[in-house]
C-alpha positions as protocol buffer text, in pm:
chain_id: "A"
residue {
  index: 1
  type: MET
  ca { x: 1350 y: 1535 z: 1103 }
}
residue {
  index: 2
  type: SER
  ca { x: 1546 y: 1238 z: 1226 }
}
residue {
  index: 3
  type: LYS
  ca { x: 1518 y: 893 z: 1073 }
}
residue {
  index: 4
  type: GLY
  ca { x: 1340 y: 774 z: 1389 }
}
residue {
  index: 5
  type: GLU
  ca { x: 1083 y: 1053 z: 1363 }
}
residue {
  index: 6
  type: PHE
  ca { x: 1031 y: 966 z: 997 }
}
residue {
  index: 7
  type: GLN
  ca { x: 971 y: 600 z: 1086 }
}
residue {
  index: 8
  type: SER
  ca { x: 719 y: 708 z: 1353 }
}
residue {
  index: 9
  type: VAL
  ca { x: 532 y: 920 z: 1098 }
}
residue {
  index: 10
  type: LEU
  ca { x: 527 y: 627 z: 853 }
}
residue {
  index: 11
  type: GLN
  ca { x: 374 y: 404 z: 1120 }
}
residue {
  index: 12
  type: ALA
  ca { x: 123 y: 670 z: 1225 }
}
residue {
  index: 13
  type: VAL
  ca { x: -11 y: 731 z: 873 }
}
residue {
  index: 14
  type: GLY
  ca { x: -19 y: 365 z: 773 }
}
residue {
  index: 15
  type: GLY
  ca { x: 295 y: 333 z: 564 }
}
residue {
  index: 16
  type: LEU
  ca { x: 472 y: 499 z: 278 }
}
residue {
  index: 17
  type: GLU
  ca { x: 191 y: 462 z: 24 }
}
residue {
  index: 18
  type: ALA
  ca { x: -50 y: 649 z: 254 }
}
residue {
  index: 19
  type: MET
  ca { x: 204 y: 929 z: 290 }
}
residue {
  index: 20
  type: ILE
  ca { x: 253 y: 991 z: -83 }
}
residue {
  index: 21
  type: ASP
  ca { x: 15 y: 1228 z: -262 }
}
residue {
  index: 22
  type: GLN
  ca { x: -68 y: 1056 z: -591 }
}
residue {
  index: 23
  type: ASN
  ca { x: -193 y: 1392 z: -727 }
}
residue {
  index: 24
  type: CYS
  ca { x: 129 y: 1583 z: -659 }
}
residue {
  index: 25
  type: LYS
  ca { x: 266 y: 1828 z: -917 }
}
residue {
  index: 26
  type: ASP
  ca { x: 605 y: 1653 z: -957 }
}
residue {
  index: 27
  type: LYS
  ca { x: 501 y: 1355 z: -1171 }
}
residue {
  index: 28
  type: ASP
  ca { x: 864 y: 1261 z: -1245 }
}
residue {
  index: 29
  type: LEU
  ca { x: 940 y: 1224 z: -876 }
}
residue {
  index: 30
  type: LEU
  ca { x: 617 y: 1032 z: -824 }
}
residue {
  index: 31
  type: ALA
  ca { x: 717 y: 789 z: -1102 }
}
residue {
  index: 32
  type: LEU
  ca { x: 1064 y: 748 z: -950 }
}
residue {
  index: 33
  type: ILE
  ca { x: 918 y: 661 z: -611 }
}
residue {
  index: 34
  type: LYS
  ca { x: 661 y: 430 z: -767 }
}
residue {
  index: 35
  type: TYR
  ca { x: 915 y: 225 z: -965 }
}
residue {
  index: 36
  type: ILE
  ca { x: 1218 y: 236 z: -735 }
}
residue {
  index: 37
  type: ALA
  ca { x: 1310 y: -88 z: -558 }
}
residue {
  index: 38
  type: GLU
  ca { x: 1085 y: -148 z: -257 }
}
residue {
  index: 39
  type: GLU
  ca { x: 1375 y: -149 z: -11 }
}
residue {
  index: 40
  type: ASP
  ca { x: 1494 y: 191 z: -139 }
}
residue {
  index: 41
  type: LYS
  ca { x: 1160 y: 377 z: -133 }
}
residue {
  index: 42
  type: ALA
  ca { x: 1157 y: 484 z: 232 }
}
residue {
  index: 43
  type: GLN
  ca { x: 1521 y: 598 z: 219 }
}
residue {
  index: 44
  type: LYS
  ca { x: 1457 y: 810 z: -94 }
}
residue {
  index: 45
  type: VAL
  ca { x: 1147 y: 973 z: 55 }
}
residue {
  index: 46
  type: PHE
  ca { x: 1332 y: 1035 z: 384 }
}
residue {
  index: 47
  type: LYS
  ca { x: 1611 y: 1215 z: 198 }
}
residue {
  index: 48
  type: LEU
  ca { x: 1354 y: 1426 z: 11 }
}
residue {
  index: 49
  type: VAL
  ca { x: 1170 y: 1518 z: 330 }
}
residue {
  index: 50
  type: LYS
  ca { x: 1491 y: 1595 z: 513 }
}
residue {
  index: 51
  type: GLY
  ca { x: 1612 y: 1814 z: 224 }
}
residue {
  index: 52
  type: SER
  ca { x: 1286 y: 2005 z: 202 }
}
residue {
  index: 53
  type: MET
  ca { x: 1301 y: 2099 z: 571 }
}
residue {
  index: 54
  type: LYS
  ca { x: 1622 y: 2304 z: 538 }
}
């Protein structure tokens, strides 16, 4: 997934918060995303999505 595709998905679902499953199994990762600086959230999630698609 390219960064442009990721941005399109974010817009389509209504933003990063709408994309994140608050009931996910990885509570540590959820906490990291929740408390990371706002400007770094999308980049961190993009890297996670990109890494999971390999």
